[in-house]
Biopython code that builds the backbone (N, CA, C, O; Angstrom):
import numpy as np
from Bio.PDB.StructureBuilder import StructureBuilder

atoms = [
    (1, "MET", "N", (16.960, -56.375, 60.207)),
    (1, "MET", "CA", (15.428, -56.010, 59.610)),
    (1, "MET", "C", (15.662, -56.916, 58.182)),
    (1, "MET", "O", (15.008, -57.894, 57.819)),
    (2, "THR", "N", (16.357, -56.522, 57.769)),
    (2, "THR", "CA", (16.786, -56.567, 56.240)),
    (2, "THR", "C", (17.267, -58.836, 56.180)),
    (2, "THR", "O", (17.178, -59.768, 55.380)),
    (3, "ILE", "N", (17.600, -58.657, 57.189)),
    (3, "ILE", "CA", (17.779, -60.331, 56.680)),
    (3, "ILE", "C", (16.702, -61.620, 57.294)),
    (3, "ILE", "O", (17.006, -62.798, 57.476)),
    (4, "TYR", "N", (15.133, -60.833, 57.573)),
    (4, "TYR", "CA", (14.270, -61.288, 57.197)),
    (4, "TYR", "C", (13.737, -61.651, 56.517)),
    (4, "TYR", "O", (13.352, -62.818, 56.435)),
    (5, "PHE", "N", (13.470, -60.525, 55.586)),
    (5, "PHE", "CA", (13.630, -60.268, 53.875)),
    (5, "PHE", "C", (14.061, -61.297, 53.456)),
    (5, "PHE", "O", (13.502, -62.191, 52.822)),
    (6, "ASP", "N", (15.146, -61.185, 53.830)),
    (6, "ASP", "CA", (15.968, -62.017, 52.090)),
    (6, "ASP", "C", (15.420, -64.166, 53.189)),
    (6, "ASP", "O", (15.099, -65.282, 52.780)),
    (7, "ILE", "N", (15.564, -63.757, 54.067)),
    (7, "ILE", "CA", (15.254, -65.834, 54.530)),
    (7, "ILE", "C", (13.882, -66.060, 53.917)),
    (7, "ILE", "O", (13.462, -67.064, 53.343)),
    (8, "ALA", "N", (13.346, -65.038, 54.136)),
    (8, "ALA", "CA", (11.125, -65.041, 53.911)),
    (8, "ALA", "C", (11.987, -65.571, 51.836)),
    (8, "ALA", "O", (12.126, -66.596, 51.168)),
    (9, "LEU", "N", (12.285, -64.122, 51.695)),
    (9, "LEU", "CA", (12.444, -64.350, 50.332)),
    (9, "LEU", "C", (12.863, -65.818, 49.302)),
    (9, "LEU", "O", (12.363, -66.534, 48.435)),
    (10, "ILE", "N", (14.137, -65.652, 50.104)),
    (10, "ILE", "CA", (14.443, -67.297, 50.262)),
    (10, "ILE", "C", (13.443, -68.982, 50.031)),
    (10, "ILE", "O", (13.576, -69.829, 49.148)),
    (11, "ILE", "N", (12.572, -68.949, 51.111)),
    (11, "ILE", "CA", (11.835, -69.668, 51.130)),
    (11, "ILE", "C", (10.476, -69.229, 50.128)),
    (11, "ILE", "O", (9.727, -70.065, 49.620)),
    (12, "ILE", "N", (10.360, -67.982, 49.992)),
    (12, "ILE", "CA", (9.273, -68.077, 49.047)),
    (12, "ILE", "C", (9.912, -68.415, 47.288)),
    (12, "ILE", "O", (9.222, -68.903, 46.392)),
    (13, "SER", "N", (10.807, -68.159, 47.210)),
    (13, "SER", "CA", (11.250, -68.259, 45.679)),
    (13, "SER", "C", (11.633, -70.252, 45.933)),
    (13, "SER", "O", (10.798, -70.818, 45.227)),
    (14, "VAL", "N", (12.185, -70.916, 46.369)),
    (14, "VAL", "CA", (12.120, -72.134, 46.342)),
    (14, "VAL", "C", (11.103, -73.279, 46.220)),
    (14, "VAL", "O", (11.167, -74.389, 45.692)),
    (15, "THR", "N", (9.657, -72.294, 47.230)),
    (15, "THR", "CA", (8.603, -72.771, 47.223)),
    (15, "THR", "C", (7.983, -72.605, 45.462)),
    (15, "THR", "O", (7.514, -73.480, 44.735)),
    (16, "LEU", "N", (8.199, -71.229, 45.207)),
    (16, "LEU", "CA", (7.327, -71.397, 43.911)),
    (16, "LEU", "C", (8.129, -71.734, 42.261)),
    (16, "LEU", "O", (7.811, -71.501, 41.095)),
    (17, "ILE", "N", (9.363, -72.431, 42.977)),
    (17, "ILE", "CA", (9.917, -73.068, 41.860)),
    (17, "ILE", "C", (9.270, -74.667, 41.597)),
    (17, "ILE", "O", (8.886, -75.179, 40.545)),
    (18, "THR", "N", (9.307, -75.131, 42.761)),
    (18, "THR", "CA", (9.283, -76.431, 43.440)),
    (18, "THR", "C", (7.218, -76.622, 41.991)),
    (18, "THR", "O", (6.822, -77.436, 41.157)),
    (19, "SER", "N", (6.605, -75.108, 42.685)),
    (19, "SER", "CA", (5.284, -75.266, 42.595)),
    (19, "SER", "C", (5.553, -74.998, 40.601)),
    (19, "SER", "O", (4.547, -75.003, 39.891)),
    (20, "ILE", "N", (6.336, -74.884, 40.241)),
    (20, "ILE", "CA", (6.182, -74.126, 38.788)),
    (20, "ILE", "C", (6.688, -75.686, 38.065)),
    (20, "ILE", "O", (6.355, -76.119, 36.962)),
    (21, "ILE", "N", (7.425, -76.213, 38.896)),
    (21, "ILE", "CA", (8.526, -77.459, 38.362)),
    (21, "ILE", "C", (7.023, -79.107, 38.443)),
    (21, "ILE", "O", (6.983, -80.161, 37.809)),
    (22, "LEU", "N", (6.137, -78.565, 39.443)),
    (22, "LEU", "CA", (4.823, -79.308, 39.290)),
    (22, "LEU", "C", (3.931, -79.228, 38.154)),
    (22, "LEU", "O", (3.016, -79.987, 37.837)),
    (23, "GLN", "N", (4.522, -77.769, 37.381)),
    (23, "GLN", "CA", (3.369, -77.873, 37.348)),
    (23, "GLN", "C", (3.634, -77.688, 36.086)),
    (23, "GLN", "O", (2.962, -76.964, 35.351)),
    (24, "ASN", "N", (5.177, -78.678, 35.557)),
    (24, "ASN", "CA", (5.257, -78.561, 34.046)),
    (24, "ASN", "C", (3.992, -80.161, 33.254)),
    (24, "ASN", "O", (3.520, -81.160, 33.797)),
    (25, "LYS", "N", (3.923, -79.742, 32.149)),
    (25, "LYS", "CA", (3.754, -80.786, 30.773)),
    (25, "LYS", "C", (3.902, -81.878, 30.726)),
    (25, "LYS", "O", (4.496, -82.096, 29.670)),
    (26, "GLY", "N", (3.596, -83.441, 31.622)),
    (26, "GLY", "CA", (3.753, -84.763, 31.268)),
    (26, "GLY", "C", (4.691, -84.980, 32.477)),
    (26, "GLY", "O", (5.171, -86.082, 32.744)),
    (27, "VAL", "N", (4.953, -83.686, 33.296)),
    (27, "VAL", "CA", (5.770, -84.292, 34.672)),
    (27, "VAL", "C", (5.314, -84.167, 35.652)),
    (27, "VAL", "O", (5.632, -84.788, 36.666)),
    (28, "GLY", "N", (3.886, -82.760, 35.487)),
    (28, "GLY", "CA", (3.425, -82.781, 36.802)),
    (28, "GLY", "C", (2.366, -83.664, 37.628)),
    (28, "GLY", "O", (2.620, -84.775, 38.093)),
    (29, "LEU", "N", (1.280, -83.067, 37.721)),
    (29, "LEU", "CA", (0.105, -83.872, 38.420)),
    (29, "LEU", "C", (-0.482, -84.355, 37.300)),
    (29, "LEU", "O", (-1.503, -84.975, 37.598)),
    (30, "GLY", "N", (-0.217, -84.326, 35.865)),
    (30, "GLY", "CA", (-1.399, -84.051, 35.677)),
    (30, "GLY", "C", (-1.402, -86.019, 34.527)),
    (30, "GLY", "O", (-2.086, -86.991, 34.207)),
    (31, "GLY", "N", (-0.351, -85.510, 34.444)),
    (31, "GLY", "CA", (0.792, -87.155, 33.965)),
    (31, "GLY", "C", (0.736, -88.045, 34.620)),
    (31, "GLY", "O", (1.705, -88.765, 34.377)),
    (32, "LEU", "N", (-0.030, -88.547, 35.547)),
    (32, "LEU", "CA", (0.168, -89.380, 36.578)),
    (32, "LEU", "C", (-1.190, -90.478, 36.441)),
    (32, "LEU", "O", (-1.179, -91.514, 37.107)),
    (33, "THR", "N", (-2.346, -90.152, 35.521)),
    (33, "THR", "CA", (-2.910, -90.465, 34.593)),
    (33, "THR", "C", (-3.359, -91.336, 33.564)),
    (33, "THR", "O", (-4.255, -92.120, 33.252)),
    (34, "GLY", "N", (-2.071, -90.702, 33.110)),
    (34, "GLY", "CA", (-2.104, -92.366, 31.923)),
    (34, "GLY", "C", (-2.908, -91.291, 30.497)),
    (34, "GLY", "O", (-3.038, -91.672, 29.334)),
    (35, "ALA", "N", (-3.253, -90.199, 30.947)),
    (35, "ALA", "CA", (-3.910, -90.236, 29.608)),
    (35, "ALA", "C", (-2.738, -89.504, 29.047)),
    (35, "ALA", "O", (-1.994, -88.912, 29.830)),
    (36, "ASP", "N", (-2.453, -89.484, 27.500)),
    (36, "ASP", "CA", (-1.836, -88.488, 27.072)),
    (36, "ASP", "C", (-2.639, -87.612, 26.751)),
    (36, "ASP", "O", (-3.802, -87.990, 26.610)),
    (37, "THR", "N", (-2.402, -86.492, 26.573)),
    (37, "THR", "CA", (-3.236, -85.057, 25.411)),
    (37, "THR", "C", (-2.839, -85.282, 24.226)),
    (37, "THR", "O", (-3.269, -86.173, 23.493)),
    (38, "GLY", "N", (-1.910, -84.408, 23.940)),
    (38, "GLY", "CA", (-1.256, -84.611, 23.571)),
    (38, "GLY", "C", (-1.853, -83.378, 22.782)),
    (38, "GLY", "O", (-2.847, -83.430, 22.058)),
    (39, "GLY", "N", (-0.828, -81.887, 23.126)),
    (39, "GLY", "CA", (-1.455, -80.761, 23.129)),
    (39, "GLY", "C", (-2.800, -80.464, 23.386)),
    (39, "GLY", "O", (-3.000, -79.275, 23.637)),
    (40, "VAL", "N", (-4.247, -81.549, 23.403)),
    (40, "VAL", "CA", (-5.243, -81.140, 23.546)),
    (40, "VAL", "C", (-6.041, -80.327, 24.686)),
    (40, "VAL", "O", (-6.466, -80.950, 25.660)),
    (41, "PHE", "N", (-6.207, -79.205, 24.591)),
    (41, "PHE", "CA", (-7.464, -78.582, 25.712)),
    (41, "PHE", "C", (-7.625, -78.761, 26.822)),
    (41, "PHE", "O", (-8.837, -78.654, 27.015)),
    (42, "SER", "N", (-6.800, -79.120, 28.308)),
    (42, "SER", "CA", (-7.960, -79.486, 28.893)),
    (42, "SER", "C", (-7.634, -78.102, 30.606)),
    (42, "SER", "O", (-6.907, -77.273, 31.153)),
    (43, "ALA", "N", (-9.117, -79.022, 30.612)),
    (43, "ALA", "CA", (-9.191, -77.487, 32.103)),
    (43, "ALA", "C", (-8.883, -78.007, 33.198)),
    (43, "ALA", "O", (-9.531, -79.011, 33.491)),
    (44, "ARG", "N", (-7.958, -77.602, 34.054)),
    (44, "ARG", "CA", (-7.695, -77.849, 35.123)),
    (44, "ARG", "C", (-9.065, -78.203, 36.746)),
    (44, "ARG", "O", (-10.105, -77.875, 37.317)),
    (45, "ARG", "N", (-8.179, -78.879, 36.698)),
    (45, "ARG", "CA", (-9.204, -79.259, 37.925)),
    (45, "ARG", "C", (-8.685, -80.099, 38.999)),
    (45, "ARG", "O", (-7.797, -80.926, 38.795)),
    (46, "GLY", "N", (-9.301, -79.873, 40.305)),
    (46, "GLY", "CA", (-8.482, -80.693, 41.348)),
    (46, "GLY", "C", (-7.024, -79.883, 41.953)),
    (46, "GLY", "O", (-6.785, -78.701, 42.200)),
    (47, "ILE", "N", (-6.275, -81.041, 42.043)),
    (47, "ILE", "CA", (-5.627, -80.255, 42.293)),
    (47, "ILE", "C", (-4.610, -79.616, 41.516)),
    (47, "ILE", "O", (-3.890, -78.757, 42.023)),
    (48, "GLU", "N", (-4.500, -79.964, 40.351)),
    (48, "GLU", "CA", (-4.429, -78.604, 39.592)),
    (48, "GLU", "C", (-4.550, -77.487, 39.208)),
    (48, "GLU", "O", (-3.825, -76.685, 38.620)),
    (49, "LYS", "N", (-5.904, -77.495, 39.732)),
    (49, "LYS", "CA", (-6.544, -75.416, 39.703)),
    (49, "LYS", "C", (-5.874, -75.220, 40.421)),
    (49, "LYS", "O", (-5.379, -74.101, 40.285)),
    (50, "THR", "N", (-5.349, -76.022, 41.642)),
    (50, "THR", "CA", (-4.871, -75.222, 43.674)),
    (50, "THR", "C", (-3.917, -75.152, 43.177)),
    (50, "THR", "O", (-3.302, -74.216, 43.687)),
    (51, "LEU", "N", (-3.019, -75.894, 41.956)),
    (51, "LEU", "CA", (-1.733, -75.613, 42.499)),
    (51, "LEU", "C", (-1.308, -74.316, 41.825)),
    (51, "LEU", "O", (-0.361, -73.557, 42.031)),
    (52, "PHE", "N", (-2.143, -74.310, 41.099)),
    (52, "PHE", "CA", (-2.359, -73.001, 39.813)),
    (52, "PHE", "C", (-2.416, -71.872, 40.621)),
    (52, "PHE", "O", (-1.602, -70.952, 40.544)),
    (53, "TRP", "N", (-3.721, -71.928, 41.697)),
    (53, "TRP", "CA", (-3.080, -70.911, 42.348)),
    (53, "TRP", "C", (-2.052, -70.718, 43.223)),
    (53, "TRP", "O", (-1.564, -69.592, 43.324)),
    (54, "ILE", "N", (-1.716, -71.466, 43.755)),
    (54, "ILE", "CA", (-0.875, -70.985, 44.707)),
    (54, "ILE", "C", (0.348, -70.568, 44.177)),
    (54, "ILE", "O", (1.056, -69.867, 44.901)),
    (55, "THR", "N", (0.970, -71.035, 42.386)),
    (55, "THR", "CA", (1.622, -70.184, 42.061)),
    (55, "THR", "C", (1.554, -69.024, 41.421)),
    (55, "THR", "O", (2.299, -68.951, 40.444)),
    (56, "ILE", "N", (0.811, -67.961, 41.687)),
    (56, "ILE", "CA", (0.019, -66.882, 41.098)),
    (56, "ILE", "C", (0.213, -66.337, 42.815)),
    (56, "ILE", "O", (1.059, -65.445, 42.886)),
    (57, "VAL", "N", (-0.243, -66.612, 43.810)),
    (57, "VAL", "CA", (-0.365, -66.433, 45.509)),
    (57, "VAL", "C", (1.491, -65.689, 45.433)),
    (57, "VAL", "O", (2.025, -64.593, 45.602)),
    (58, "LEU", "N", (1.969, -67.327, 45.019)),
    (58, "LEU", "CA", (3.523, -66.882, 45.882)),
    (58, "LEU", "C", (3.998, -65.892, 44.564)),
    (58, "LEU", "O", (4.802, -65.030, 44.917)),
    (59, "SER", "N", (3.732, -65.869, 43.465)),
    (59, "SER", "CA", (4.510, -65.073, 42.360)),
    (59, "SER", "C", (3.883, -63.726, 43.118)),
    (59, "SER", "O", (4.938, -63.340, 43.620)),
    (60, "VAL", "N", (3.063, -62.912, 43.476)),
    (60, "VAL", "CA", (2.734, -62.012, 44.068)),
    (60, "VAL", "C", (2.961, -61.948, 44.668)),
    (60, "VAL", "O", (3.212, -60.746, 44.759)),
    (61, "ILE", "N", (3.385, -62.764, 46.268)),
    (61, "ILE", "CA", (4.171, -62.005, 47.316)),
    (61, "ILE", "C", (5.423, -62.993, 47.052)),
    (61, "ILE", "O", (5.734, -63.845, 47.885)),
    (62, "PHE", "N", (6.025, -62.842, 46.001)),
    (62, "PHE", "CA", (7.617, -62.736, 46.082)),
    (62, "PHE", "C", (7.798, -61.392, 45.476)),
    (62, "PHE", "O", (8.651, -60.701, 46.033)),
    (63, "VAL", "N", (6.979, -60.691, 44.116)),
    (63, "VAL", "CA", (7.279, -59.877, 44.316)),
    (63, "VAL", "C", (7.416, -58.649, 44.426)),
    (63, "VAL", "O", (8.245, -57.878, 43.943)),
    (64, "VAL", "N", (6.153, -58.428, 45.402)),
    (64, "VAL", "CA", (5.605, -57.624, 46.531)),
    (64, "VAL", "C", (6.433, -57.753, 47.631)),
    (64, "VAL", "O", (6.206, -56.810, 48.390)),
    (65, "LEU", "N", (7.510, -58.676, 48.178)),
    (65, "LEU", "CA", (8.236, -59.434, 49.328)),
    (65, "LEU", "C", (9.587, -57.736, 48.808)),
    (65, "LEU", "O", (9.921, -56.701, 49.384)),
    (66, "THR", "N", (9.953, -58.467, 47.305)),
    (66, "THR", "CA", (11.082, -58.253, 46.710)),
    (66, "THR", "C", (11.119, -56.407, 47.405)),
    (66, "THR", "O", (11.898, -55.828, 48.163)),
    (67, "LEU", "N", (9.822, -55.965, 46.654)),
    (67, "LEU", "CA", (9.905, -54.398, 46.657)),
    (67, "LEU", "C", (10.337, -54.029, 47.961)),
    (67, "LEU", "O", (11.136, -53.135, 48.240)),
    (68, "VAL", "N", (9.703, -54.842, 48.783)),
    (68, "VAL", "CA", (9.649, -54.363, 50.399)),
    (68, "VAL", "C", (11.361, -54.470, 50.607)),
    (68, "VAL", "O", (12.082, -53.489, 50.792)),
    (69, "THR", "N", (11.799, -55.799, 50.536)),
    (69, "THR", "CA", (13.218, -55.345, 50.753)),
    (69, "THR", "C", (14.236, -54.873, 49.479)),
    (69, "THR", "O", (15.350, -55.219, 49.086)),
    (70, "ILE", "N", (13.333, -53.998, 49.112)),
    (70, "ILE", "CA", (14.533, -52.530, 47.771)),
    (70, "ILE", "C", (14.379, -51.907, 48.634)),
    (70, "ILE", "O", (15.282, -51.095, 48.834)),
    (71, "ILE", "N", (13.541, -51.905, 49.337)),
    (71, "ILE", "CA", (12.849, -50.140, 50.044)),
    (71, "ILE", "C", (13.459, -49.903, 51.715)),
    (71, "ILE", "O", (13.798, -49.001, 52.480)),
    (72, "VAL", "N", (13.343, -51.173, 51.657)),
    (72, "VAL", "CA", (13.833, -51.147, 53.807)),
    (72, "VAL", "C", (15.371, -50.708, 53.476)),
    (72, "VAL", "O", (15.913, -49.631, 53.724)),
    (73, "GLY", "N", (15.980, -52.015, 52.758)),
    (73, "GLY", "CA", (17.418, -51.632, 52.110)),
    (73, "GLY", "C", (18.232, -50.119, 52.174)),
    (73, "GLY", "O", (19.334, -49.775, 52.601)),
    (74, "LYS", "N", (16.959, -49.325, 51.442)),
    (74, "LYS", "CA", (17.800, -47.599, 51.117)),
    (74, "LYS", "C", (18.260, -47.400, 52.589)),
    (74, "LYS", "O", (18.878, -46.385, 52.911)),
]
sb = StructureBuilder()
sb.init_structure("model")
sb.init_model(0)
sb.init_chain("A")
sb.init_seg("    ")
for serial, (resi, resn, name, xyz) in enumerate(atoms, 1):
    if name == "N":
        sb.init_residue(resn, " ", resi, " ")
    sb.init_atom(name, np.array(xyz, "f"), 0.0, 1.0, " ", f" {name:<3s}", serial, name[0])
structure = sb.get_structure()
């Protein structure tokens, strides 16, 4: 049973790493517009906002799945 949790943890962790890398300033999707924000606050809109919420959901799933794996492994 724990093998399924381990596989799910690997998939979630790779997806979480990818979503965090895409949010990196200057490299992410906001850099595609060509506008240099230079440290000025800008609101997340469109796909950046969606990616932000996906990252939050993936991190919560990762923590819960880790705790479940620890509990089941005992």
